C-alpha positions, -999 to +999 in steps of 0.1 A: -013-316+045-032-351+036-066-358+050-079-391+059-116-406+057-123-425+087-161-421+109-173-392+133-179-405+165-180-373+190-183-344+174-159-312+178-131-299+161-098-301+173-060-301+164-025-311+186+004-329+182-004-369+184+006-387+207+008-424+190+001-455+215+007-492+194-012-508+220-052-505+231-056-483+257-081-482+290-085-451+308-095-467+342-062-479+350-036-464+321-034-431+325-029-410+356-063-387+361-043-361+381-015-359+358-024-375+325+010-393+324+003-426+307+011-452+335-002-490+326+019-511+305+023-491+276+056-497+265+050-470+231+035-444+253+046-455+288+058-420+306+040-393+284+011-373+294-018-371+272-025-337+281-033-319+250-029-342+223-044-358+200-042-393+215-041-425+185-049-457+194-054-489+180-091-494+197-098-488+235-102-515+265-123-507+294-151-512+318-188-493+323-166-472+343-141-458+321-165-427+309-154-409+345-122-416+339-121-396+305-142-369+324-119-368+355-089-361+331-110-332+313-118-318+349-083-315+358-070-303+324-050-330+317-072-344+287-064-353+254-079-325+227-094-353+202-091-388+201-081-413+172-089-453+168-089-479+143-113-497+154-148-481+174-143-471+209-164-489+239-192-472+245-181-457+280-156-441+261-173-425+237-198-411+268-166-397+288-156-381+257-190-367+246-192-352+286-156-335+281-162-323+241-134-343+231-138-350+192-134-389+180-127-405+147-122-440+141-123-457+112-095-448+093-083-472+069-054-497+083-036-484+052-034-452+064-023-462+098+015-452+091+009-416+086+004-411+124+037-395+137+042-389+174+043-352+175+032-342+137+007-318+143-030-335+137-067-319+132-093-338+144-130-332+126-155-354+143-185-344+127-172-350+094-151-379+101-119-366+094-078-363+103-060-340+085-021-346+088+008-331+076+020-349+049 
């Protein structure tokens, strides 16, 4: 087990299999709220579901309304259990995560980013800003 230190953005603790996107994600248009499936032009994760995953992506793209889509994913039971970003997510994503109780950690050092592997179980502690990886 390895612990990576970042910055806690949204408090909470959750574990799940990693879904690692190489591209920025917008919850407004890239993810179908009714199924949790990535429908946007994101080759690394297109067609995959964010449901129950620790969603790992470099940064968020969004608008002021992105919070509603992340919250609707939660209401439909199709939400990621946690989010890890390289850069601080936009405020709308943070707002949606707070409402949905989805912990967020950002700022894991770039040299550690390669430790994130699809399917590896990650534990995210948004209060402490830590991500535990299996290696």
